[in-house]
C-alpha positions as CSV (number, residue, x, y, z in Angstrom):
1,M,0.0,0.0,0.0
2,K,1.2,3.5,-0.9
3,I,-0.9,6.7,-0.4
4,E,-0.4,10.4,-0.3
5,C,-3.0,12.9,1.0
6,L,-3.5,16.2,2.9
7,V,-3.5,16.2,6.7
8,E,-6.6,18.5,6.7
9,N,-8.7,16.0,4.8
10,L,-7.6,13.2,7.2
11,E,-8.5,15.3,10.2
12,K,-12.0,15.9,8.9
13,A,-12.5,12.2,8.2
14,L,-11.2,11.1,11.5
15,S,-13.5,13.4,13.5
16,I,-16.3,11.3,12.0
17,V,-14.7,7.8,11.9
18,T,-13.5,7.8,15.5
19,K,-17.1,8.2,16.8
20,A,-17.5,4.5,15.8
21,L,-14.6,3.3,17.9
22,P,-15.8,1.5,21.1
23,T,-14.7,2.8,24.5
24,R,-13.7,-0.7,25.5
25,A,-13.3,-3.2,22.7
26,Q,-13.9,-6.8,23.6
27,I,-12.4,-7.8,20.3
28,P,-8.9,-6.1,19.8
29,V,-9.4,-5.4,16.1
30,L,-12.4,-3.2,16.9
31,S,-10.0,-0.7,18.5
32,N,-8.5,-0.3,15.0
33,I,-9.4,1.7,12.0
34,L,-9.5,-0.1,8.6
35,V,-7.3,1.7,6.1
36,E,-8.0,0.7,2.5
37,A,-6.5,1.9,-0.8
38,T,-8.4,0.6,-3.8
39,E,-9.0,1.6,-7.4
40,K,-12.1,3.4,-6.1
41,G,-10.0,5.5,-3.7
42,F,-8.7,5.8,-0.1
43,F,-11.1,4.8,2.7
44,L,-11.2,4.7,6.5
45,T,-13.7,2.5,8.3
46,A,-14.5,1.9,12.0
47,T,-17.2,0.0,13.8
48,D,-18.3,-1.2,17.3
49,L,-20.6,-3.7,15.7
50,E,-23.7,-1.6,16.5
51,F,-22.6,1.5,14.6
52,G,-20.1,1.9,11.8
53,V,-18.7,4.6,9.5
54,K,-16.9,4.4,6.2
55,I,-15.6,7.5,4.6
56,K,-13.7,8.3,1.3
57,I,-10.8,10.7,1.5
58,P,-9.3,12.6,-1.5
59,A,-5.9,11.0,-2.0
60,K,-3.3,9.8,-4.5
61,V,-3.3,6.0,-4.4
62,E,0.0,4.7,-5.9
63,E,-0.3,1.1,-4.6
64,E,-3.4,-0.7,-3.3
65,G,-3.8,-2.5,-0.1
66,A,-5.7,-2.8,3.2
67,V,-4.7,-3.1,6.8
68,T,-6.0,-2.1,10.3
69,I,-4.2,0.3,12.7
70,P,-4.8,1.6,16.3
71,G,-7.6,4.1,15.8
72,R,-7.4,6.6,18.6
73,Q,-3.6,6.8,18.4
74,F,-3.7,7.3,14.7
75,A,-6.1,10.2,15.1
76,E,-3.9,11.8,17.8
77,V,-0.9,11.6,15.6
78,I,-2.8,13.1,12.6
79,H,-4.1,16.0,14.7
80,S,-0.6,16.7,15.9
81,L,1.0,16.9,12.4
82,P,1.8,20.1,10.6
83,K,-0.9,21.0,8.0
84,D,0.9,19.6,5.0
85,K,1.0,16.4,2.9
86,V,1.3,13.1,4.6
87,A,2.3,9.8,3.0
88,F,1.7,6.2,4.1
89,H,3.1,2.8,3.1
90,T,3.1,-0.7,4.5
91,E,6.4,-2.3,5.4
92,K,6.1,-5.9,6.6
93,E,3.8,-5.8,9.7
94,A,3.9,-2.0,10.0
95,F,2.0,0.9,8.6
96,V,4.4,3.8,8.2
97,L,3.6,7.5,8.1
98,T,5.9,10.2,6.8
99,S,5.4,13.9,7.0
100,R,8.2,16.4,6.4
101,S,11.0,15.0,8.7
102,N,8.6,12.9,10.8
103,T,8.4,9.1,10.5
104,I,5.9,7.2,12.6
105,S,5.2,3.5,12.5
106,F,2.0,1.7,13.7
107,Q,1.6,-2.0,14.4
108,T,-1.1,-3.6,12.4
109,I,-3.8,-6.3,12.6
110,S,-4.8,-8.1,9.4
111,R,-7.7,-6.8,7.4
112,D,-9.2,-10.3,7.4
113,E,-9.9,-10.0,11.2
114,F,-11.9,-6.8,10.7
115,P,-15.7,-7.4,10.4
116,D,-17.5,-6.4,7.2
117,L,-19.4,-3.2,7.7
118,V,-22.4,-4.2,5.6
119,E,-23.3,-7.8,4.8
120,K,-24.8,-7.0,1.4
121,S,-26.6,-4.2,-0.3
122,G,-30.2,-3.6,0.8
123,E,-33.2,-2.0,-0.8
124,K,-33.3,1.8,-0.9
125,A,-36.1,2.8,1.6
126,C,-36.1,6.5,0.9
127,S,-34.0,9.6,0.0
128,F,-33.9,13.1,1.3
129,T,-31.7,16.2,0.7
130,A,-29.6,17.2,3.7
131,S,-32.0,20.2,4.2
132,E,-35.0,17.9,4.2
133,F,-33.3,15.4,6.5
134,H,-32.6,18.2,9.1
135,K,-36.2,19.5,9.0
136,I,-37.6,16.0,9.6
137,F,-35.3,14.6,12.2
138,V,-34.1,17.5,14.4
139,P,-37.6,17.9,15.8
140,L,-37.6,14.2,16.6
141,V,-34.3,13.0,18.0
142,F,-34.6,15.1,21.2
143,A,-37.7,13.1,22.2
144,V,-36.0,9.7,21.9
145,S,-35.6,7.7,25.2
146,Q,-32.1,7.4,26.7
147,D,-33.2,4.3,28.7
148,N,-31.9,1.1,27.1
149,A,-34.3,-1.0,29.2
150,R,-36.9,-0.2,26.5
151,P,-34.7,-0.4,23.4
152,Q,-37.6,0.2,21.0
153,L,-38.0,3.7,22.4
154,T,-34.3,4.5,21.8
155,G,-35.0,4.6,18.0
156,I,-37.2,6.5,15.6
157,L,-40.1,4.7,14.0
158,F,-40.7,4.9,10.2
159,M,-44.3,3.8,9.7
160,Q,-45.8,3.6,6.2
161,K,-49.4,4.9,5.9
162,E,-51.5,4.7,2.8
163,D,-49.8,7.6,1.0
164,S,-47.4,9.0,3.6
165,I,-44.7,8.0,6.2
166,D,-45.0,8.8,9.9
167,F,-41.7,9.5,11.6
168,V,-42.2,9.1,15.3
169,A,-40.0,9.4,18.5
170,T,-41.1,9.1,22.1
171,D,-39.6,8.5,25.5
172,G,-43.0,7.7,27.1
173,Y,-43.5,11.2,28.5
174,R,-43.5,13.2,25.2
175,L,-43.8,12.3,21.5
176,S,-42.8,14.0,18.3
177,L,-44.4,13.1,15.0
178,K,-43.6,14.2,11.5
179,S,-45.8,13.0,8.6
180,L,-44.7,13.4,5.0
181,P,-46.1,12.2,1.6
182,Q,-43.5,9.6,0.9
183,T,-43.3,5.8,0.2
184,L,-41.1,3.3,1.8
185,I,-39.8,0.4,-0.4
186,E,-39.4,-1.9,2.6
187,E,-42.8,-2.5,4.3
188,T,-43.2,-4.7,7.4
189,G,-46.7,-3.8,8.4
190,R,-45.4,-2.7,11.8
191,G,-42.8,-0.2,10.6
192,L,-39.1,0.1,10.9
193,I,-37.4,1.3,14.1
194,L,-34.0,2.9,13.2
195,S,-31.3,3.6,15.7
196,S,-31.4,7.3,16.7
197,R,-27.7,7.2,17.2
198,V,-27.0,6.8,13.5
199,I,-29.6,9.5,12.7
200,E,-27.9,11.9,15.1
201,E,-24.5,11.2,13.5
202,V,-26.0,11.9,10.0
203,L,-27.3,15.2,11.4
204,S,-23.9,16.1,12.7
205,L,-22.3,15.8,9.3
206,R,-21.4,19.1,7.6
207,L,-23.3,18.6,4.3
208,D,-24.4,20.9,1.6
209,A,-28.1,21.5,1.9
210,K,-28.7,19.8,-1.5
211,T,-26.6,16.7,-0.8
212,S,-28.6,13.6,-1.2
213,I,-29.0,11.3,1.8
214,D,-30.1,7.8,0.7
215,I,-31.4,5.3,3.3
216,Y,-31.0,1.5,2.6
217,V,-32.6,-1.2,4.7
218,L,-31.3,-4.8,4.9
219,Q,-33.9,-6.8,6.8
220,S,-32.0,-10.1,6.7
221,G,-29.0,-8.5,8.3
222,N,-31.0,-6.2,10.6
223,Q,-29.1,-3.2,9.2
224,V,-29.8,0.3,8.0
225,V,-27.3,2.2,5.8
226,F,-27.2,6.0,5.3
227,E,-25.1,7.2,2.3
228,A,-24.4,10.9,2.1
229,G,-21.7,12.1,-0.3
230,D,-18.4,10.3,0.6
231,V,-19.7,9.1,3.9
232,M,-21.5,5.8,4.7
233,L,-23.0,5.3,8.2
234,V,-24.3,1.9,9.3
235,G,-26.6,1.1,12.2
236,R,-28.9,-1.6,13.5
237,L,-32.7,-1.9,13.1
238,I,-34.2,-2.2,16.5
239,D,-36.4,-5.2,17.3
240,G,-39.6,-4.8,19.4
241,E,-43.0,-3.3,19.1
242,F,-43.2,0.5,19.0
243,P,-46.0,1.9,21.2
244,S,-49.4,2.5,19.5
245,Y,-48.6,6.2,19.1
246,Q,-51.9,7.2,17.5
247,K,-53.8,6.2,20.6
248,V,-52.1,8.9,22.7
249,I,-52.8,11.7,20.3
250,P,-56.1,13.4,21.1
251,T,-58.3,14.2,18.0
252,E,-60.6,16.7,19.6
253,F,-59.8,19.6,22.0
254,K,-61.7,21.9,24.4
255,T,-59.1,24.7,24.2
256,R,-56.9,26.0,21.5
257,F,-54.4,28.9,21.7
258,E,-51.8,30.4,19.5
259,V,-48.8,32.2,21.0
260,D,-45.7,34.1,19.8
261,R,-42.8,31.7,20.0
262,D,-40.3,34.2,21.5
263,E,-42.8,35.3,24.2
264,L,-43.6,31.7,25.0
265,E,-39.9,30.9,25.4
266,Q,-39.3,33.9,27.6
267,A,-42.2,32.9,29.9
268,L,-40.9,29.3,30.1
269,R,-37.4,30.4,30.9
270,L,-38.6,32.7,33.7
271,V,-40.9,30.2,35.3
272,S,-38.2,27.5,35.0
273,V,-36.1,29.4,37.5
274,F,-38.7,28.4,40.2
275,A,-39.5,25.0,38.7
276,K,-35.9,23.6,38.7
277,E,-36.0,22.4,42.3
278,N,-39.5,20.9,41.8
279,A,-38.8,18.4,39.0
280,N,-39.2,21.2,36.4
281,I,-43.0,21.2,37.0
282,A,-45.0,24.3,36.3
283,K,-48.7,24.9,36.2
284,L,-50.2,26.3,33.0
285,K,-53.5,28.2,33.0
286,I,-55.3,29.8,30.1
287,T,-58.3,32.1,30.5
288,D,-59.7,35.2,28.7
289,G,-56.8,35.3,26.1
290,V,-54.0,35.2,28.7
291,L,-51.6,32.3,29.3
292,Y,-50.3,32.0,32.8
293,F,-47.3,29.9,34.0
294,Y,-46.8,29.3,37.7
295,A,-44.1,27.6,39.7
296,R,-43.0,27.7,43.4
297,T,-40.0,26.4,45.2
298,Q,-39.8,26.3,49.0
299,G,-37.0,28.5,50.3
300,V,-36.4,30.1,46.9
301,G,-39.6,31.9,45.9
302,E,-42.3,31.8,43.2
303,G,-43.0,33.1,39.8
304,E,-46.2,33.8,37.9
305,I,-45.5,34.7,34.3
306,K,-48.2,35.6,31.8
307,T,-48.4,36.3,28.1
308,D,-51.2,37.2,25.7
309,V,-52.5,34.5,23.3
310,E,-55.2,34.0,20.7
311,Q,-57.6,31.7,22.5
312,E,-60.4,29.5,21.2
313,G,-62.7,27.4,23.4
314,E,-62.9,27.2,27.2
315,S,-60.5,28.1,30.0
316,N,-58.2,25.3,31.0
317,E,-55.5,24.3,33.5
318,I,-52.7,21.7,33.3
319,A,-49.2,21.0,34.6
320,F,-46.2,20.2,32.5
321,N,-42.5,19.5,32.7
322,V,-41.2,22.9,31.6
323,K,-38.0,21.4,30.2
324,Y,-40.0,19.4,27.7
325,L,-41.6,22.6,26.3
326,L,-38.2,24.3,26.1
327,D,-36.7,21.3,24.3
328,L,-39.5,21.6,21.8
329,L,-38.8,25.3,21.1
330,K,-35.0,24.6,20.9
331,N,-35.4,22.0,18.2
332,T,-38.1,23.6,16.0
333,D,-38.6,26.7,13.9
334,G,-41.6,29.0,13.4
335,K,-42.9,32.3,14.7
336,K,-46.1,30.9,16.3
337,I,-46.8,27.9,18.5
338,V,-50.3,26.4,18.7
339,G,-51.4,24.6,21.9
340,Q,-54.4,22.3,22.2
341,L,-55.7,21.1,25.6
342,N,-58.5,19.0,27.0
343,S,-58.0,18.6,30.8
344,A,-55.4,18.4,33.5
345,L,-55.3,14.6,33.1
346,E,-55.0,14.4,29.3
347,P,-52.0,15.0,27.1
348,G,-51.5,18.4,25.5
349,V,-50.6,18.8,21.8
350,F,-48.3,21.5,20.5
351,R,-48.0,22.3,16.8
352,L,-46.1,24.8,14.6
353,A,-48.6,27.3,13.1
354,D,-46.8,27.2,9.7
355,D,-46.1,23.4,9.6
356,T,-49.2,21.1,9.7
357,S,-47.0,18.0,9.1
358,F,-45.5,18.2,12.7
359,L,-47.0,17.8,16.2
360,H,-45.6,17.2,19.7
361,V,-47.5,15.5,22.5
362,V,-46.6,16.2,26.1
363,M,-48.0,14.1,29.0
364,P,-49.5,16.1,31.9
365,V,-48.1,15.9,35.4
366,R,-50.4,15.5,38.4
367,V,-49.8,18.1,41.1
368,Q,-51.2,18.6,44.6
369,E,-53.1,21.8,45.1
């Protein structure tokens, strides 16, 4: 193997690839990065068997070959090199790096011991531009559960409807749903649950807004593949039954209000000062076109914040986790927020006034008077 490339290009690639290196590898080769030089180009690959990354790097390939080298140490060396050209070649059992007057040698493990990232090509499930991908999944990933005891809630559901796909995330206390007119090639009848980890990694890529993101599903290998430009990310499909999300979304409401997003955020941040020591719980009351938030903490004080809204229907009261509402505002756009309520014991629904394809459900909190 013989390769030459720029340090800057390697640094960008390694910032992505090293995310797939396990903290503690039970199999030694998983601590390594696979370095490949082929007629198709120069590639780096890493995997922890649950998540994997393969990325193509601009390079001059003079001689083909493949070998694995210690991943984190390789990244540390590359980040410490001067921003110049760097050359690599294999020499017996070593992978040798040269840059200016520097020569560094890494021990290797055979490429044959490194697991294949993808068993075989799957069917293309759907495609989005990077801009579309962000609009769909940023308002979803924050609602995913962090509790591995219920693995199906740690992923995002892709559910095929008659002429649309529902994308759903929930942790049992809140739920985000985005519905788009699209068709999945792979249809299971119960939807596909994709790892939120791989989706978040795709979101973290610095892609041009028009870059195509293609999603492939391999049911037999229980894998999902995201291809975006020169990057391929691989994750697992999650087994298990996703909750019947439609059952928790109210279809009729007694109260509807529309509020300016900035005013709502300011009110929530103010009341959160007094809700922090009380599990972030605040009471919400709406009456006569005014929305009130109230929270009290013993030994600290209390706050009653109010803001004008456009109200339809009857007066109402409910208690929410303020953090959930702030998370919603942090991860969505739009100048106006629409709230829909029924009672203190039923979930509230929040929508974006200018985006009918999205809704967010927040479960109420019971509080003692």
